[in-house]
N, C-alpha and C positions, 0 to 999 in steps of 0.2 A: 408686919407693917411695911408699906411701900416707902422707899426713900424719896424725899422731896429734893429735886434738883434746883440749882440756881436758875437754870433756864425756865423751869416751871414757875418759879416765884416771879421771875421777870416778865414772863408772858401773862401770868395772872394779873400782875400789877398794871401792865399795859392795857389789858382787856378791861380792867376795873376803871382805869382812867378814861378809856374810850367810851365805856358805858356812861360814866358821869358826864362826859363832854357831849355825847349824843342826846342824853336826857336834858341837859342844860340848854342846848341849842335846838330844842324841838319847837315845832309850830303848835302853839296852844291857843285854842279857841273855846274858852270856858270848860265845857266837858267833851270837847273833841280835840284830841292831841295826836299830832303826827310826829312820830319819833322812831328812831332805829336803835334805841338803847338795848333792846332785847338781843340783838345780834351778837354782841360780844359775850353776853351771858350764855347764850346757846352754844357758841363756839367753845367757851371754857368747859362747859359740861361735856361736849362731844370729844374734846381733846383729853381731859384729865379726870372726868367722872363727876359724880353727884355733889360731893363736898366742894369741889372747886367751882362748879357751876353755881351752886347756891351762894358761895362766898363772894364771887364776882357780882352776882345779882344783888346781894345784900349791901356790899360796900359801895358799888357803883351807884345804885339808886339812892342810897342813904346820902352820899356826898351831894348829888345834885338836888335832892329834896331839901337838904339843909341850906344849900346856897340860894335856891329859888324861894322857898316857902318858910324856912325855919322849922322848928319842931312844933308840930300841931298834933292834936288828938288823932287826926286822920293819917299821919305819916306812915304808920305800919300798913294801912290799907293799900298804899301805892308802892310799897317796897315788896310786900309778900308775893304778888304774882310773879315777879322776876326771880325771887328766891326759889319758889316752887318750880317754875319752868326750868331753871338751871339745874335743879336737883333731879327732876324727872328725866330730862334729856340726857343727863349724866348717867342715870341708872340704865337708860336704854343703851347708851354707848358701851358702858361697862359690861352689860350682859352679853354683848357681842364681842367682848375683848377688844373694843375700840377698832374693830375692823368691819364696820358697817358698809354695805354696798351703797353705791350712789343713789339707788332707788330708795333704800331705807333711810338715808340721810335726808333726802328730799321730803319724804313722807313725815319724818320726825320733825323737821323744821316747820312744815305746814301745820301739823297737829299742835306743836308747841306754841306757835304764834296764835292759833285759834284758841288755845288754852289760856294764853295771856289775855286775849280779848274777853273771854268768859269771866276770868277772875277780875279783870278791870271793870267789867260791867257790874259785877257784884259789889266791887268797891265803890263804884259810882252810886249805886243804889243805897249802900250804907252811908256814904258821904252825904247824900241828899237828906238822910235822917238827921245827921249832925247839922246840916246847913238850914233846913227848913223845920226841924223838930218833928217831922213825919216823913215816912217813905214817900218819895215823889216819883211815880212812874213816868210822868211827862218829862221830868228833868233827864231821865235816862233814855227814854224812848225816842226823843227827837233826834238823837245822833246814832241810834242803834245801827241802822243800815249803812251809813257812811263809815262808821267805825268797823263794822264787819267787813266791808269791802276793802278797807285799808289793811286790816289784819290778813285777809285772804291774799291780797296782792303782795304784802311783805313776806308771808309764808312761802309763796311761790318763788319770789326773787331770792330769798334766803336759801331756799332749797336748790336753786340753780347755781348760785355762787359758792355755797358751802363746801361741796365735795372737792372743788379745785383748791380752795383755801386750806382745807384740812389736809389734803394730799401734800401741799407745799410745806405746811407746818409739821408734817410727820417726820421730816428730817430732824427737827428739834425734839419732838415728842416721842419719837421712836415707837409709834404705835402701829406701824405696818399698814397704813392705809393704802388702798389701791389707787 
């Protein structure tokens, strides 16, 4: 079992707080949300692996969900995409011994952000069932293209800035990033 360091706990706590803060201060237009909350989750997974990515996603999104909306039946729908994304990108990084190339990091960030888009679309569809008592395709479809474009743009931007951030943080994480 790998030893957990104080630096790892501190960085995960900061990333969790950043996730909650970015989620709390998102731009929300009914079922179109512009937020950067996934970025700290993806960084945690890339730095420390699947469990850390999932925990940052779980704790960060849970905190802002509670602050903004309280506990609702739909709360797990909005938390799960970030837990899954943090876990999967963490598995990807761990499989490469946390030494992914810049190109691999860029691709992983793009795929992860598009994965969050897909999972959030499914969540919206399920939420429409709770809201309207039936699955409402129009509720989901009217923002599908703008949401996809936002996810694509975020994935590209995250992919551009992540390698540099991960390289700088490798001083603390000791994961040998190039």
